[in-house]
DOMINU-746127 format. One record per atom (N, C-alpha, C): residue number from 1; residue in three letters; y, z, x. Coordinates in Angstrom, 1 decimal, always signed. Each point is the difference from the previous one (the first is absolute). Layout:
<r i="NUM" aa="ALA" y="Y" z="Z" x="X"/>
...
***
This chain:
<r i="1" aa="UNK" y="-1.2" z="+0.0" x="+0.8"/>
<r i="1" aa="UNK" y="+1.2" z="+0.0" x="-0.8"/>
<r i="1" aa="UNK" y="+1.2" z="+0.0" x="+0.9"/>
<r i="2" aa="UNK" y="+1.0" z="-0.7" x="-0.4"/>
<r i="2" aa="UNK" y="+1.2" z="-0.1" x="+0.7"/>
<r i="2" aa="UNK" y="+1.1" z="+0.7" x="-0.8"/>
<r i="3" aa="UNK" y="+0.7" z="+1.0" x="+0.7"/>
<r i="3" aa="UNK" y="+1.0" z="+0.8" x="-0.7"/>
<r i="3" aa="UNK" y="+1.4" z="+0.0" x="+0.8"/>
<r i="4" aa="UNK" y="+1.0" z="-0.2" x="-0.8"/>
<r i="4" aa="UNK" y="+1.4" z="+0.0" x="+0.5"/>
<r i="4" aa="UNK" y="+0.8" z="+1.1" x="-0.7"/>
<r i="5" aa="UNK" y="+1.0" z="+0.4" x="+0.7"/>
<r i="5" aa="UNK" y="+1.0" z="+0.9" x="-0.6"/>
<r i="5" aa="UNK" y="+1.4" z="-0.3" x="+0.5"/>
<r i="6" aa="UNK" y="+0.9" z="+0.0" x="-1.0"/>
<r i="6" aa="UNK" y="+1.4" z="-0.2" x="+0.4"/>
<r i="6" aa="UNK" y="+0.9" z="+1.0" x="-0.9"/>
<r i="7" aa="UNK" y="+1.1" z="+0.4" x="+0.7"/>
<r i="7" aa="UNK" y="+0.9" z="+1.1" x="-0.6"/>
<r i="7" aa="UNK" y="+1.4" z="-0.4" x="+0.2"/>
<r i="8" aa="UNK" y="+0.9" z="+0.5" x="-0.8"/>
<r i="8" aa="UNK" y="+1.4" z="-0.3" x="+0.0"/>
<r i="8" aa="UNK" y="+0.7" z="+1.2" x="-0.5"/>
<r i="9" aa="UNK" y="+1.1" z="+0.4" x="+0.7"/>
<r i="9" aa="UNK" y="+0.8" z="+1.1" x="-0.3"/>
<r i="9" aa="UNK" y="+0.9" z="-0.2" x="-1.3"/>
<r i="10" aa="UNK" y="+0.1" z="-1.2" x="-0.4"/>
<r i="10" aa="UNK" y="+0.9" z="-0.3" x="-1.2"/>
<r i="10" aa="UNK" y="+1.5" z="-0.1" x="+0.4"/>
<r i="11" aa="UNK" y="+0.8" z="-0.2" x="-1.1"/>
<r i="11" aa="UNK" y="+1.3" z="-0.2" x="+0.2"/>
<r i="11" aa="UNK" y="+0.9" z="+1.3" x="+0.1"/>
<r i="12" aa="UNK" y="-0.5" z="+1.1" x="-0.5"/>
<r i="12" aa="UNK" y="+0.7" z="+1.2" x="-0.1"/>
<r i="12" aa="UNK" y="-0.2" z="+1.0" x="+1.2"/>
<r i="13" aa="UNK" y="-1.3" z="+0.1" x="+0.4"/>
<r i="13" aa="UNK" y="-0.4" z="+1.1" x="+1.1"/>
<r i="13" aa="UNK" y="+0.4" z="-0.5" x="+1.4"/>
<r i="14" aa="UNK" y="+0.3" z="+1.0" x="+0.8"/>
<r i="14" aa="UNK" y="+0.1" z="-0.3" x="+1.5"/>
<r i="14" aa="UNK" y="-1.2" z="+0.1" x="+0.7"/>
<r i="15" aa="UNK" y="-1.0" z="+0.7" x="-0.5"/>
<r i="15" aa="UNK" y="-1.3" z="+0.2" x="+0.6"/>
<r i="15" aa="UNK" y="-1.1" z="-0.4" x="-1.0"/>
<r i="16" aa="UNK" y="-1.0" z="-0.6" x="+0.6"/>
<r i="16" aa="UNK" y="-1.2" z="-0.4" x="-0.8"/>
<r i="16" aa="UNK" y="-0.9" z="+1.2" x="-0.2"/>
<r i="17" aa="UNK" y="-0.3" z="+0.4" x="-1.2"/>
<r i="17" aa="UNK" y="-0.9" z="+1.1" x="-0.3"/>
<r i="17" aa="UNK" y="-1.4" z="-0.4" x="-0.5"/>
<r i="18" aa="UNK" y="-0.3" z="-1.3" x="+0.1"/>
<r i="18" aa="UNK" y="-1.3" z="-0.4" x="-0.5"/>
<r i="18" aa="UNK" y="-1.0" z="+0.2" x="+1.2"/>
<r i="19" aa="UNK" y="-1.2" z="+0.3" x="-0.4"/>
<r i="19" aa="UNK" y="-1.1" z="+0.2" x="+1.0"/>
<r i="19" aa="UNK" y="-1.3" z="-0.6" x="-0.5"/>
<r i="20" aa="UNK" y="-0.8" z="-0.6" x="+0.9"/>
<r i="20" aa="UNK" y="-1.3" z="-0.5" x="-0.3"/>
<r i="20" aa="UNK" y="-1.0" z="+0.3" x="+1.1"/>
<r i="21" aa="UNK" y="-1.2" z="-0.1" x="-0.3"/>
<r i="21" aa="UNK" y="-1.1" z="+0.3" x="+1.0"/>
<r i="21" aa="UNK" y="-1.1" z="-1.0" x="-0.3"/>
<r i="22" aa="UNK" y="-0.4" z="-0.8" x="+1.0"/>
<r i="22" aa="UNK" y="-1.1" z="-0.9" x="-0.1"/>
<r i="22" aa="UNK" y="-1.0" z="+0.4" x="+1.2"/>
<r i="23" aa="UNK" y="-1.3" z="+0.3" x="-0.4"/>
<r i="23" aa="UNK" y="-0.9" z="+0.5" x="+1.0"/>
<r i="23" aa="UNK" y="-0.5" z="-1.1" x="+0.9"/>
<r i="24" aa="UNK" y="-0.5" z="+0.4" x="+1.1"/>
<r i="24" aa="UNK" y="-0.5" z="-0.9" x="+1.1"/>
<r i="24" aa="UNK" y="-1.3" z="-0.7" x="-0.7"/>
<r i="25" aa="UNK" y="-0.3" z="-1.2" x="+0.5"/>
<r i="25" aa="UNK" y="-1.2" z="-0.7" x="-0.5"/>
<r i="25" aa="UNK" y="-1.2" z="+0.8" x="+0.3"/>
<r i="26" aa="UNK" y="-0.1" z="+0.9" x="+1.0"/>
<r i="26" aa="UNK" y="-1.2" z="+0.8" x="+0.3"/>
<r i="26" aa="UNK" y="-0.3" z="+1.1" x="-0.8"/>
<r i="27" aa="UNK" y="+1.0" z="+0.4" x="-0.7"/>
<r i="27" aa="UNK" y="-0.1" z="+1.3" x="-0.9"/>
<r i="27" aa="UNK" y="-1.0" z="-0.3" x="-1.1"/>
<r i="28" aa="UNK" y="-1.0" z="+1.0" x="-0.2"/>
<r i="28" aa="UNK" y="-0.9" z="-0.1" x="-1.1"/>
<r i="28" aa="UNK" y="+0.7" z="+0.1" x="-1.4"/>
<r i="29" aa="UNK" y="+0.8" z="+1.0" x="-0.2"/>
<r i="29" aa="UNK" y="+0.7" z="+0.2" x="-1.2"/>
<r i="29" aa="UNK" y="+1.2" z="-0.8" x="+0.0"/>
<r i="30" aa="UNK" y="+0.2" z="-0.8" x="-1.0"/>
<r i="30" aa="UNK" y="+1.2" z="-1.0" x="-0.2"/>
<r i="30" aa="UNK" y="+0.9" z="+0.6" x="-1.0"/>
<r i="31" aa="UNK" y="+1.1" z="+0.7" x="+0.4"/>
<r i="31" aa="UNK" y="+1.0" z="+0.6" x="-0.9"/>
<r i="31" aa="UNK" y="+1.3" z="-0.6" x="+0.4"/>
<r i="32" aa="UNK" y="+0.5" z="-0.6" x="-1.0"/>
<r i="32" aa="UNK" y="+1.4" z="-0.6" x="+0.2"/>
<r i="32" aa="UNK" y="+1.1" z="+0.8" x="-0.7"/>
<r i="33" aa="UNK" y="+1.0" z="+0.3" x="+0.6"/>
<r i="33" aa="UNK" y="+1.0" z="+0.9" x="-0.6"/>
<r i="33" aa="UNK" y="+1.4" z="-0.7" x="+0.0"/>
<r i="34" aa="UNK" y="+0.8" z="+0.3" x="-1.0"/>
<r i="34" aa="UNK" y="+1.3" z="-0.5" x="-0.1"/>
<r i="34" aa="UNK" y="+0.8" z="+1.1" x="-0.7"/>
<r i="35" aa="UNK" y="+1.2" z="+0.3" x="+0.6"/>
<r i="35" aa="UNK" y="+0.9" z="+1.0" x="-0.7"/>
<r i="35" aa="UNK" y="+1.4" z="-0.7" x="+0.1"/>
<r i="36" aa="UNK" y="+0.5" z="-0.1" x="-1.3"/>
<r i="36" aa="UNK" y="+1.3" z="-0.6" x="-0.2"/>
<r i="36" aa="UNK" y="+1.1" z="+1.0" x="+0.1"/>
<r i="37" aa="UNK" y="+0.8" z="+0.0" x="+1.1"/>
<r i="37" aa="UNK" y="+1.0" z="+1.0" x="+0.1"/>
<r i="37" aa="UNK" y="+1.2" z="-0.3" x="-1.0"/>
<r i="38" aa="UNK" y="+0.3" z="+1.1" x="-0.8"/>
<r i="38" aa="UNK" y="+1.0" z="-0.2" x="-1.0"/>
<r i="38" aa="UNK" y="+1.4" z="+0.5" x="+0.5"/>
<r i="39" aa="UNK" y="+0.0" z="+0.5" x="+1.2"/>
<r i="39" aa="UNK" y="+1.3" z="+0.4" x="+0.5"/>
<r i="39" aa="UNK" y="+0.7" z="+1.2" x="-0.8"/>
<r i="40" aa="UNK" y="+1.2" z="+0.4" x="+0.6"/>
<r i="40" aa="UNK" y="+0.8" z="+1.0" x="-0.7"/>
<r i="40" aa="UNK" y="+1.4" z="-0.6" x="-0.2"/>
<r i="41" aa="UNK" y="+0.5" z="+0.4" x="-1.1"/>
<r i="41" aa="UNK" y="+1.4" z="-0.6" x="-0.3"/>
<r i="41" aa="UNK" y="+1.0" z="+1.1" x="+0.4"/>
***
């Protein structure tokens, strides 16, 4: 399986608060994680 991830800080924030995790091909357990940073106003 081929997996890609892309993130963008958006127009309002100075810092990108998005996070993602893609495991190595050799890992037995395949868990993919995504956290969408909502920022603080």
